[in-house]
C-alpha positions in Angstrom: 0.0 -0.6 -0.3 1.3 3.3 -1.3 0.6 6.2 1.7 1.8 9.7 0.6 5.3 8.6 -1.2 6.5 6.3 1.5 5.4 2.8 1.2 4.0 0.7 3.9 3.3 -3.4 3.7 1.3 -5.6 6.4 3.3 -8.8 8.0 1.1 -11.3 9.1 1.9 -13.7 11.8 0.6 -16.3 13.2 0.4 -18.8 15.6 0.3 -23.1 15.1 0.8 -26.4 18.2 1.6 -28.3 15.2 1.5 -31.6 18.2 4.1 -32.6 16.4 6.8 -32.7 12.8 7.5 -36.0 13.4 5.3 -37.2 10.9 6.9 -36.1 7.1 4.3 -34.9 5.7 4.1 -32.0 8.8 6.1 -29.3 7.0 4.5 -29.7 3.3 1.5 -29.3 5.0 2.5 -26.1 6.9 4.5 -23.8 4.3 0.8 -24.8 2.1 -1.1 -22.7 4.6 1.4 -20.2 4.7 0.9 -19.8 1.5 -2.5 -20.1 1.6 -3.2 -17.5 3.9 -0.5 -14.7 3.0 1.3 -16.1 6.4 5.2 -14.3 6.4 6.0 -15.8 10.2 4.7 -18.3 12.3 6.1 -19.7 15.3 5.6 -22.7 16.5 4.6 -25.1 19.4 5.6 -28.9 20.3 7.9 -29.9 17.0 10.0 -32.6 19.4 13.0 -31.9 17.1 16.3 -32.6 18.6 18.3 -30.4 18.5 19.1 -26.8 16.9 18.7 -25.3 13.4 17.7 -24.0 10.1 16.5 -25.8 6.8 16.2 -23.1 3.9 14.0 -24.2 0.8 12.7 -22.2 -1.7 9.8 -20.7 -0.5 10.6 -20.3 2.9 13.2 -21.2 6.6 11.9 -23.3 8.7 14.1 -22.4 12.7 14.2 -24.8 15.4 14.5 -25.5 18.9 14.0 -29.1 20.3 15.6 -31.3 22.9 19.2 -32.2 22.6 18.0 -35.8 23.0 16.0 -37.2 21.7 12.8 -37.5 23.3 10.5 -36.6 21.7 8.7 -33.9 23.5 8.5 -30.6 23.4 10.2 -27.8 20.8 10.1 -24.9 19.5 10.1 -22.3 16.1 10.1 -20.2 13.1 8.7 -20.7 10.0 9.1 -17.6 6.9 8.4 -16.8 4.1 11.5 -15.8 1.3 10.6 -12.2 1.8 10.7 -12.2 5.7 14.5 -14.2 4.8 16.2 -11.9 4.3 15.1 -10.0 7.3 16.6 -11.8 9.5 19.9 -11.1 11.5 20.5 -13.4 14.0 18.5 -16.4 15.2 20.4 -17.8 19.2 17.7 -20.9 20.3 17.9 -21.1 24.2 16.4 -24.2 25.2 13.9 -26.2 23.7 10.7 -24.1 25.0 12.2 -20.6 23.6 14.4 -19.3 20.7 
């Protein structure tokens, strides 16, 4: 939206308790919903993945933080679209509940 010579854009955020991302199709499901609703950033809870990391795909980036041990419990993360990926300065996960 252009207002008085200044570009203004809305940031669309969402949160989703995914219950588990141990199911292989879950990442694809989340990315499809993100595209469908034009969401810029989704916070994810209960991903249940081990460790911490980043997955870069053409349409999205997934950042996650889980337990160091393979427990299949807890875990948080963010999925952001390709536009937001360029705005990310740093990602410093703290533990399986905070990133």
